[in-house]
C-alpha angles and dihedrals in degrees: 000000000000092000092051094049092045090052092049092050092049096043102039094032092054090050093049091046091061088087094056116109094229090055091050090048090050090050091053091046097053099028136249100279098046089047092051089050094051092043091049092052092049091048092048092051090050092047093049091050090050092051094045094042094048092046091051097043102040097071091054099032116119119241113254095184138355109256113225116253090239090053092083091055093045088050089058089059094043093050092046091053090045092054091052090049091048094052092044088060089065099039097046110213137134092300091058092044092053093046094043090197104035097169093054089047089050091054091050093051092044094048096043092048091052092048089056092050100042129051102177124112094244091055092044093053093046100045098038088052092053093042090051091047092053093048093048092045091051091051090051093049115106117247113270130201120247108254122216101228126163124225109266150147093301090060093048089047090049090056094045096045091041090056091046091049091049091052093046092051094043097047103032119008102041094056092045097046101035106017091237119120102207101177 
């Protein structure tokens, strides 16, 4: 459990700290590219600790609640929607314009879906942490204007690549990284 929590603090803490003035001053002092390199290394360390910690703790984690049988199926839908949202954040079309912060919305859907499908303490710690992070980050985001964007190729590509990403994670990556075959 300690490894999981340490990873969450490093990963989510570093992302939340990006708004701090001293971090922004440090970024200006060392330059954009060196800062991105350091931040990437810190994020990767946190992510690895999260994966290792969750994989170690989940088999022995006590059950906090019994997840409903339908929760697994609802999680499929939530994670599919979250992958489309995630991709739309990079491709910038009408979907991204409607959502305003598609990546944070993707994290919320992903985390909430997993909370419905998993009742163990390891899952609860992991997914509540990410859900809380996404909510706090959204609150801290500056107000943005609603953009008038028409539906286009980027939206179609977001859906297509989101579905492909969902399939790749479900069939290949999830079992490798977490030892759980979801599909």
